[in-house]
KOLSE-788566 format. One record per residue (C-alpha): x, y, z. Coordinates in steps of 0.05 Angstrom, whole numbers, plus 5000, padded with zeros to 4 digits. Last residue first. Layout:
N
XYZ
...
# end
This chain:
224
463246404790
467146154850
470145464839
476745654872
475946284914
477946934881
483747404871
483747764804
489548004763
490348474704
486348714644
489748524579
489147794595
485247664658
490047274702
487046914762
490246904831
487146324869
484246214938
482445504958
489345444988
494544884980
497445184917
497545884948
505145904956
506245724883
501246244861
504746754904
511446624870
508346724801
504847354824
511447634850
514947484784
509347804743
509648424787
517148474773
515448534699
510849124715
516949494740
516650174773
523850384789
524350674859
524951394883
517551534870
515250964916
513950264891
508849744914
502050084906
504050384839
506449704814
499849374833
495849924797
500349844736
499349094736
491849204735
487248984792
480748614775
475548574830
473347964870
477948124928
480148854926
483348854995
485548144978
489148364915
492648964947
494948535006
497347984959
502048474924
504648774989
505648085020
509747864960
513848504966
515248395040
517047665029
511647165048
510846585097
503446405105
501246265176
497245625183
490345645215
486645615149
491545915100
493946515138
496447215120
499147695172
499048465169
497848455245
492048955243
489848815171
489148065187
488947705120
485347055108
485946505056
481045935067
476346205013
477946935004
478147285071
479047975101
480148055177
480148765207
472548785197
469349425170
471549285099
469049815050
475949895019
476450615041
474150425111
479449885117
484850365094
482450895143
482450405201
489450145185
492050865181
488751025247
492150435280
498850635251
498051345277
496151095346
502350655349
506651235324
504751655385
502652375373
505453075380
502053385343
494453335335
491452785293
485352845247
481352365205
477752325138
479153035117
473953325069
472854055086
468053885142
473253455176
478254025171
473454535200
470954085256
478053955280
479954685277
473754905316
474954375369
482054635379
487954175368
492254655328
499054315319
496553975256
496553305221
490853125174
489552405153
486852395082
483451795049
483551834973
476452024950
478552454891
472452834865
477253344834
474453864883
476353384938
483753414920
483454164910
480454274979
485653825011
491554184979
488154834999
487854625072
494954375069
497755065054
500855234988
507955494978
510155275048
505954795090
502254895156
496654385147
500553735149
497653175106
498352425113
495352165048
492751465036
492250934981
496151364933
495851404857
500251904821
499252484773
494252954806
496352774876
503652904857
501953604830
498153794894
503953534936
508953944895
504954574908
503654414981
510854335004
515353815037
513853184996
515252485023
513551834987
512251185025
511350465003
508450125065
512049525094
510949695168
518349865172
516950335115
511750685158
516750785215
522351055172
517951505131
514551795193
521251935226
523852255162
517652705160
518352895233
525653095226
524553455161
518653875184
515554065118
510353505118
506453175062
507052425071
504252025012
502551305027
502650694981
500050005000
# end
């Protein structure tokens, strides 16, 4: 899953990047509102962490422009102003959640998981396809009761597919969810990860189907 951090405090931004990457998220960092607005027009993100006090264009305008484009990407606002009026204002303008600085990383991670579940229309923290299950809190996959051993990139691919279970996901969409701006985007690498995942899912009733010219689909064996 790919997250954009928009924060001009270098120390805080690098701390966020480090912690989120440890949780196997692909993370981009931008330190001003103009470049953030441009990136949000050109790139796909699963979630945005947005500071309000930004140079060149404030975070409020970045948010307003995002919503004016009918872009429903979840936005978690960060601000030093924790007044009721400020919280209400940002939520009314399209923010999905709100955190006041300073905050604990554990709470931030929990709020990210909640927002990603909400965006996918999945109220439960556990998503299933046949006997394959994914716990969005622990980021662990299981086949039945057996934990499934995956590399970070394999887990990232399977996470996107199971969050969109029953829907087709293009190679490009998978690549965008895996790679940050400073990495080479490779659709060929996606084919390798899918091949490896299929081998690891051989004992499961969940299958990754290829729809030629369209992408990949995760579904239960025998499901029509």
